[in-house]
C-alpha positions as CSV (number, residue, x, y, z in Angstrom):
1,M,178.1,49.4,165.3
2,R,180.7,51.6,164.6
3,C,179.2,55.2,164.1
4,V,181.0,56.8,161.1
5,R,181.7,60.6,161.3
6,A,181.0,62.7,158.4
7,V,183.7,64.6,156.7
8,E,183.2,68.1,156.2
9,Q,184.1,69.7,152.7
10,N,184.1,73.1,151.5
11,I,183.3,74.2,148.1
12,S,184.0,77.4,146.8
13,I,182.6,78.9,143.7
14,N,183.9,82.3,142.8
15,N,183.2,82.6,138.7
16,E,181.1,80.8,136.1
17,E,184.3,78.2,135.4
18,D,184.0,77.1,138.8
19,Y,180.5,76.8,138.6
20,Q,180.3,74.2,135.5
21,A,183.4,72.2,136.9
22,F,181.3,71.9,139.8
23,L,178.3,70.6,137.9
24,K,180.7,68.0,136.4
25,K,182.0,66.7,139.8
26,L,178.1,66.0,141.0
27,P,177.8,62.0,140.0
28,K,181.0,62.0,142.2
29,Y,179.5,64.5,145.2
30,R,176.4,62.6,145.0
31,G,178.2,58.7,144.8
32,I,179.0,56.4,148.1
33,R,181.8,58.8,149.1
34,G,179.2,61.9,149.7
35,R,177.0,59.6,151.7
36,F,179.7,60.5,154.5
37,T,180.2,64.2,153.3
38,D,178.6,67.2,154.8
39,F,178.9,69.8,151.9
40,V,179.6,73.6,152.6
41,I,179.3,75.2,149.4
42,T,179.8,79.0,149.0
43,G,179.5,81.0,145.7
44,S,179.3,84.7,144.6
45,V,177.2,83.1,141.4
46,H,174.4,81.0,141.2
47,T,173.5,81.5,144.1
48,E,169.9,80.2,144.5
49,E,171.0,77.2,141.9
50,L,173.9,76.6,145.0
51,Q,171.6,76.7,147.5
52,D,169.2,73.9,145.8
53,L,172.1,71.7,145.0
54,S,173.5,72.2,148.6
55,K,170.4,71.2,150.4
56,A,170.4,68.5,147.9
57,L,173.6,66.8,148.8
58,N,173.4,67.0,152.4
59,I,169.8,64.8,152.4
60,K,171.7,61.4,152.5
61,N,168.3,59.7,152.7
62,R,167.9,58.6,148.6
63,R,164.2,58.7,148.7
64,K,163.9,62.2,150.6
65,R,166.6,63.2,148.1
66,I,165.1,62.5,145.2
67,T,161.5,64.1,146.5
68,Y,162.9,67.1,147.0
69,I,164.8,67.5,144.1
70,Y,161.4,66.6,142.3
71,D,159.4,69.2,144.5
72,R,162.0,71.7,143.9
73,A,161.6,71.5,140.4
74,C,158.0,71.7,140.2
75,D,158.6,74.9,142.1
76,I,161.2,76.5,140.1
77,I,159.4,75.7,136.7
78,D,155.8,77.2,138.1
79,S,157.6,80.0,139.4
80,Y,159.1,80.7,135.9
81,N,156.0,80.3,134.0
82,E,154.0,82.5,136.2
83,K,156.2,85.2,135.9
84,N,156.8,84.5,132.0
85,G,153.1,84.4,131.8
86,I,153.8,80.8,130.1
87,C,150.3,78.5,130.0
88,C,148.2,76.6,128.0
89,R,145.2,79.0,127.3
90,Y,141.2,77.7,126.5
91,N,137.9,79.2,125.8
92,D,134.9,79.0,128.4
93,Q,134.5,75.0,126.8
94,G,138.2,73.6,127.5
95,I,138.8,74.1,124.2
96,C,142.5,75.1,123.1
97,E,143.3,78.4,121.2
98,D,145.8,76.5,119.0
99,P,143.2,75.0,116.0
100,K,145.2,72.0,115.7
101,H,144.2,70.9,119.4
102,Q,140.9,71.7,119.1
103,T,139.1,68.2,118.1
104,R,139.1,67.6,122.1
105,K,138.8,69.2,125.5
106,N,141.5,70.3,127.3
107,G,143.9,70.1,124.4
108,C,147.4,67.6,125.2
109,C,145.7,66.5,128.7
110,C,142.5,65.2,127.2
111,H,144.3,61.2,127.2
112,C,144.9,61.9,130.7
113,Y,142.9,59.7,133.4
114,L,143.9,61.8,136.1
115,Q,142.4,64.8,134.4
116,S,139.3,66.9,136.5
117,S,136.9,69.6,136.2
118,S,139.0,71.7,137.9
119,G,142.4,71.1,136.3
120,C,145.4,68.7,137.0
121,P,144.9,67.3,140.7
122,D,148.5,66.2,140.5
123,R,152.0,67.4,139.7
124,N,153.6,65.5,137.3
125,L,157.3,66.9,136.2
126,S,157.2,65.9,133.1
127,C,154.1,67.4,132.0
128,K,155.6,70.7,133.6
129,F,158.0,70.6,130.8
130,Y,156.0,69.8,127.8
131,F,154.3,72.6,125.6
132,C,153.1,72.2,122.2
133,D,154.8,74.0,119.0
134,H,152.3,76.8,119.4
135,I,153.2,77.9,123.0
136,C,157.2,77.2,122.2
137,K,156.8,79.9,118.8
138,K,155.0,82.6,121.5
139,F,157.0,81.8,124.8
140,K,160.4,80.2,125.8
141,P,159.5,77.2,128.0
142,L,162.5,75.8,130.7
143,T,164.1,72.7,129.7
144,M,165.5,70.1,131.6
145,E,168.8,71.2,130.8
146,D,167.7,75.0,131.8
147,I,167.5,73.0,136.1
148,D,171.0,72.2,137.2
149,L,169.0,70.6,140.1
150,L,167.9,67.8,137.8
151,K,171.7,67.0,136.9
152,M,171.8,65.3,140.6
153,F,169.5,62.4,139.0
154,T,171.4,59.6,136.9
155,V,171.1,59.2,133.1
156,S,168.3,56.7,133.7
157,Q,166.3,59.0,135.7
158,R,166.5,61.8,133.3
159,E,165.0,59.6,130.9
160,I,162.4,58.9,132.8
161,I,161.8,62.4,133.4
162,K,161.5,63.3,129.8
163,N,158.8,60.6,128.9
164,N,156.6,60.1,132.2
165,V,153.4,61.9,131.4
166,F,150.1,61.4,132.8
167,V,151.0,60.0,136.2
168,T,150.5,60.8,139.7
169,R,153.5,62.3,141.9
170,K,153.8,59.0,143.8
171,T,154.0,56.9,141.4
172,Y,156.6,59.3,139.8
173,I,158.4,59.2,142.7
174,K,158.3,55.5,142.7
175,L,159.5,55.5,139.1
176,L,162.9,57.6,140.0
177,C,163.5,55.8,143.1
178,L,163.7,52.8,141.2
179,G,166.0,54.1,138.6
180,S,165.6,51.6,135.8
181,Y,164.6,52.7,132.5
182,L,163.7,49.2,131.5
183,L,161.1,48.9,134.1
184,F,159.4,52.4,133.3
185,C,159.5,51.3,129.8
186,M,157.2,48.1,130.7
187,Y,155.2,50.6,133.2
188,S,154.5,52.6,130.5
189,V,153.0,49.8,127.8
190,I,150.4,49.4,131.2
191,K,149.8,52.9,131.5
192,F,149.3,53.4,127.7
193,Y,146.3,50.9,127.9
194,R,144.7,53.3,130.8
195,I,145.0,56.2,128.8
196,K,141.3,57.7,128.1
197,N,140.4,58.3,124.8
198,V,143.4,56.9,122.2
199,F,141.3,54.3,120.5
């Protein structure tokens, strides 16, 4: 079997215009040709984002790439929220400080079958993006558009991220690997019937 030799591609990002042009080319870079390309990216702007994108582009195994992007996005959100003091606030009885969410314990998470007495036992990217109006009035949480690394995902994968709450990391990554929004919708119907306290 003939071994395909990787081609090295050097990309230099010197200003905001270069960076935005680079982001627009991500679908091309992550495509079939990108599988045989080693990306060397240097830049004087958005250095942390470029480091993340470079690492993701150079992971050629699809599942490993998706897993890296997923975990790194979770880390970015966690770090931002910790730095800015963004979190849901409950009293000792697990009741939310927002009067609209005081009918059940654990606020918006009251329907999740994963919840435990010590909080969430898993990492769900969609849940990390979700904050109610009460929190959004007090803080400025990150949105999907704020994390450029997520532009490595397809349109279908990004749609899955918008709505995929209350599932484990393992299941979440499987759904992203499938990348089918239709299959995700079918799975969501099944998941709906597993949710606690819906009826």
